[in-house]
N, C-alpha and C positions, 0 to 999 in steps of 0.2 A: 532284304527281309530278315526278320529275326528267326533264329533257329527255333524250331518247334519240337518239343519233347513231351511225350506222355509217359509218366512213371506209373507202372502197374505193380501193386503189391498186395499181399494178404494182410498186411498190418501197416498202419500209419499212426504214429503218436500225435496227439494224445488220445485220439478216438479209439483205436484198437491196437493194443501193444502187449506182447508177451515176452519180448526180449529186445536185443539190439537192432533187429530188422526194423521194428517200429520206430525206434529212435532215429535211425538213418533216414528213413523215408519221411519222417516228420521234419527233418532239418535240411536235408540236401536241396529240396525244391526252393526253399527260401533263398538259399545262397545262389542258386541258378537264376532265379528271378532277379536278384539284385545285380546280376551281370548281363541282364538284357535278354535272357532266354524266355521264350513264350512257353512256359511249363505248366502242365496240368497233371493232376494225380487222380487215380481211381482205385477203390478198394471195395470189398464186400460190406454191405450194410448188416452187420451182425446184431442180433437181438441184445447182446450184452453191452453195446455202446451206451454210456451213461447219458441220461436225459439232458444234462447240462450242456453236453457237446452237440446236441441236436437243435439247440436254439437257432432259429433262422433257417433251418433245413427246409428246402423247397423241392417239391416234385416237378420233374421236367417232362418226362414222357415214359412210355413203356413199349416193349416190343417182345416178340416171341423168339426164343432160342431153341433150336432143335439139336438133340443128341440121339442119333439113330431114330428110333420110334418115339422117343420122348419129346415132349414139347412143354417148355416152362416159360413163364413170363418173367422178363427182366424189367424192373422199375429203376429209372434213373432219378437220383436225387442230387442236389447241390448242397454244399455246406458253407457256412459263413466262416471263411478262412482267408488268410493273407494270400494264399496261392489258390487258384481255381481248383476245387476239390470235389470229386464226384463219388457217389456210392452206387453200387449195383445191388438192388434189393430183390430178394426172393425168400419168403418166409419158409418155404419147404426146405431150402438148402441152408439158410443162414439164420433162421429163427430158432436157434439152439443155444445151449450153454457152451461157452468156450468157442475156440476157433478151429481146432483140429482134433483128430483122434476118432473120427467116425468111420464106420465100415464103408460108407459111400463117398469118402473124400475124393476119390478119383472122379466121380460124377460131379460133385460139388464144384471142384476147381476147374474141371473141363468146361462146365457151364460158365463159370466166371471168366475164363480165358476167352471164350467165344463172345461173351457179352461185352468184355472190355475192348474188343475190336469193333464189334458191330454198333456199339453205342455212339461211335464217332460220327455216324450218319446223322445222329439226333442232336449233336452239340455243335455242328458246323466247324469241326476242327480236324485237320489232317496233319498228323505229326510227321516230321522228318525221321524221327527215331522213337520207337517204343522201347522204354527201358524196363526190362523184366527183372524180378527179384526172387531168387530161390525156386524150388521145385513147383510151388503152387502156381506160378505164372509161366514156367518154362514152356508149356505147350504153345504159347503165343508165337514163339520163334518158329516152330514147325508149321503152325496154322498159316502164318504169313507166307511162308515159302510154298506150302502145299496147295492152299485154297485161295487165299485172298490176293495173292500176287496176280491172279488172273482178272481181278476186278480193278478197273482203271484207277479209282480214287485211292486204292491201297497198294498199287503196284510198285510205287517208289519208296515205300516205308522200309526202313532198316531197323534192325533190332540189336540191342545190347543186353546181354544176360549177366547179372551180377550174382556170384556165389557168396552167400553170407555164412553158410556152414555146409560143407560138402558131405558131412555125415548123414544128413537128412535128405533123402533122394526122391521120395515119393514113388514107391514100387507097388505095382498093382497087377492083377491077373491079366493074361493075354487079351481076354475079351474086352478089356478097357479100350483098345484101339478101335474096335468096331463101334463101340458106344460113342467114341469121339468122331465117328464118320471118317476114319482113316483106313487105308487098305491094310488089313491085318497081315496078310501074307507078305506084303512088300516091307512093312515097317518092323515086323517081329523077327528081326535077324540081328546077329551079334554086332554087325557094323552100323546098326541103326538103334532101335529102342529096346531090343531084348537084352536082359541082364539077369543071368541065372534063372531063366525061365519066367521072368517077370517083365512087365512093361515099366520102364524107368523114365519118369517125367524129367528128372535132372538131365538125362542124356539128350532129351529134346532141346534143352537150352544149350548144352555144350556143342552139339553137332550142327544145329540149324540157325543159331544166332550169327549175326555178322561180326560180332566181337564179344569177348568174354572179359569180365573184370572180376576181381575179388578184392577184399577189403584191407589188404596190406601187401606190401611188396614181398616180404618174407613168406607169407602164406601162399602167394602165387608160385613161388619156387617149391615150397614144401608139397603142395598138392600134385605136383608132377612126379612124386616119388611113391613107391608102394607103401611106405610107412604112413603117409598122410592122405593118399589118393582114394582110399575106400573103394578100390577096384576100378576107378575111373581115371587113374593116372595116365593110362595109355591114350585115352581120348584127349586129355589135356596136353600131353606131349605132342600129339598130332596137330593141335591147334596153338602151339606155343607162340607163333608169331601174332596171333590174334588175342593173346591173353595179357591183361594189364593188372598190375597191383596198385590200387589207390587207397591210401590209408584213410579210414574214417575220421571225421572230426566230431566235435561236440558243439552244442550251442552255448557259448560262454555268456550270453545274455541271460540264459535260463539257469546257469550254474556259476554265478558270480557271488562269492561270499560277501562282497561289499554291498550288494543290493538285495540278495535273496530274502524273501519273507518267510521261508520255510525253516530257517535255522534259528537258533536261540539268540545269537548276537552277530552283528556284521563285523567283518574285518577285511583287511587288504594286505598286500605285500609290504606296504609302508607302515602299517600298524596292525600287528598280529595279536593285540591284546584280546580281541574278541574270540580268537581261536581257543584260548585257555578258558574263557567263559563257556564256550560251547562244550568243552570237555567236561567241565564241572557239572553243567546242567544235564548232559547226557548220562553221566554216572548216576546222578540223582534220579532221573526219570526211569532208568533201567534197574534201579535198586542195587547199584554197586557202590562200594565205599568211595567217598569223594576225596580222591587223592591226586594232587597235581603232579606228584613225582613218579607215579607208576605209569608205564607206557600202556596205552590202550590199542590193542590190535583188533582190526575188524574184518569181517567177511560179509559181503553183500553179493549174493550169488544164487543161481539155481544149484541145488544140492545134488549134483550128478557127477559121475566119474570124470567127464571132460574137464570139469573145473578144478580137478586135483583135490577134491574133498577127502578122498581116502588118504592122501598124504597128510593133510591137516590132522585128521583123526589119529593116524599112526604116530604123529609127532606130539599129540596133545598132552600126554602125561609128562614128557620132557619139557614141553613149553610151560605147562601150568605148575611145574616145580619151581619156575622162576617167578620173580616179583612182577607179574604182568596181569592185565585184564583182557578178556577175549569177548568180543561182541559179535553175534551171528544174526544175520537177517536173510531169510529166504525160505523157499520150499523146494521139494524135489523128491528124491527117492526116500521111501518110507523108512528104510533102515538107517539112512543118514540123519533124517529128522530125529529119530528116536535116540541115536547116539549123542547128538548135540543136547537133546533134552536131558539125557543121563549125565553128561558133563556138567550141565547147569545145576542139576540136583546134587552132584558130588562136590562141586566147587561154587557154592552160592555167592561167595565174595569175589570170585574171579571170572565167572562166566555168565553171560546173559544170552540165552538162546531164544530168538524171536522167530518162530516158525510160521511166517506169514510174509506177504509183501505189502509194504506201505511206503509209497513214494516220499511222503513227508519225513517219515522216520529214516529212510535211506539218506536223505539230504542231511539230517541231523547227525547221522553216524559218520558220513563223509567229513562233515565239518568238525566233529568232536573227537575223532580218533587220531592217533599219532601215526599208525602204520596200517596198511591195507594189504591183506593176503590174497594173492591171485596165482597159485602155483599150477597153472593149467597143464593138462596133458597135451592139448593143442588149443590154439586160440586164433581164429581167423584174423581178428583185429583186437577185439576187447574194447569196451568202453569204460568198464569199472576203474581201470587204472587212470584213465583220462579224467573221469569225474573226481577221483580221489586227489589227484595232483592239483586240480583246479581249486580244491579246498585246503591245500597245504598239507595233505596227508600222504605220507611217503609209501609208494608201492613196493611190495616184495613179490617178485614174479619169477617164473621160469623163462628161459630163453627159447621161446617158440612163437611163431606167427607174428602178429602185430605187437606182441610184447617186446620183441626184439627191436622193432621199428620205433617204439615210443618210450621205452625205459632204458636208461643207461646206468650201469652199476656205479655207485658213488666211490670216488677215489679220494681218500682223506688227504693225500699229499698234494694233489692238484686242485682239490675242491670242486671237481667236475663230476656230474652225475646227478640224477634225480630220483634214484631208487636203489634197490638191491636185487641182484639176480643170482640164480643158480641154474646149473645145466642139467645134471642127471635127474631123471624122474624117480626120486626116492625120498623118503622122509629125512634121511641124513642130509641130503642136499638142501632141502627146505630149512632144516634146523641150522645148517651152516649160514644160510642167508639171513635168517632171523637173528642169529648170534652176532653177525656182522652189524646188523642194524642196531641191536641193543648196545653194542660197544660204542658206536657213534652217538647213540642217544645219551650216554653218560657224559659225553663232552658237549656241553651246551652250545659252545661256539661252533663246533662241527655240525651239530644237529640243526642249528639255525641255518647253516649254509645249505644243507641238503633240502631242508624245508623250503627255503627261498628258491632253490633250483626247481623244485617240484611245482610250486605255485606259479612260477613264471614260465613254465613249459606251456606251449600253445600248439594245439592241433585243431585249428579252426576249419570250418567248412569252406572258408574262402579259398584256400589253396586246393582243397579237394575238388571243389566245383570247377576250378580252372582245368584240372586234369580230366574230369569227366567231359567238359566241353571240347577238349582236344580230341577225345575219342569219338564223341558225337559228330564232330566236323569231319573227322577222317572217314567214318563209315558212310556218312550221308553225302560226302562230296561238297559240303558247304565250307565257306571260309568266313 
């Protein structure tokens, strides 16, 4: 019999996505299905899902979910997707703008977690493994152990919990446990869910899952240290033998410069002419001087501390004193948004600040820029550097997390390496790496080599899916 896996997530691209989590859960199931896994996906039916993605959406059934004295209806919908995909609907919890940041997020996602287990009765599917992702779905691991293991059809289900970003843990008042119908006195202890006098959803995943994974091998090591563990490094060290680092992939069918309809001109490793057309047309669209000789450096990111935005801004004046152009796309902290707007005002011929998120423009920037800046403070895996390399844009990154596992510093003597890296988290380190890249850029033969290395780098979901299947088989006892 085929291995049966239910992937539960708060985001699934293209339906609901705010970051890398959505991309991962949008792509991994396809790779698993291609390898014979009977995989299903479930996520909340948010009001903000675009109408075009709901074409063919069908109502299946509804049932009641209880949270202490609360009783709310969960509606089950199916979506027209290559992998069987379900949504849990409830307008009271999910009929809002955005996905997170509400005062009752504990109740909203506790409801979703219970519904994501109980809806299995209505779709005639009992998975061998429920694959949970980040704090929003972590309580499923505890629920399976505490409540549903006593119910025959759920008793053999195992859980895998994937950490996409340990910084965001889902911390709520103690009373949350009673609302979730859990024994508050038993679970609100330091060795269980209590964390600095709060109930920590992330700990539910770390302590009660059958296995833990995170999205790169280096990040799996880093989060076991106080520097990157955000107070949970002790939990992770205790479960070291159950912790796996599996590097994310990207969908190269969706990010192929030879076929993409979102970019200005197509190109391939064998014919890079279109790369230069993309650069020229990007400069024109963004109002920058159309110069083939000037390197275009790009940033496509959430504008937050984690992404090293402060380093870019500290180095900005040194950088912009050089003959370069800088393109920014993203939203985030208000003061960072304003600082980039100010740079664009001061350097209109050098800086284009696009304080928004537009997927089509992102593809055009990946295709039309020469270098991609990603100087992260920490980076569980990172997808930006993978997207940039797929379009022949050379990443400049810091040596942390998945950036270590996917980017290799270019060596001009050997011709090996697909990007440029620096180690110390400071503006001087970033400028050193940028200067290294600019030196190589001046030598067209060397630059062509590093670009070819980048565009031929492959981190597909095919290999990652194999690694996940090994973990699923191990914890479920299947072969």
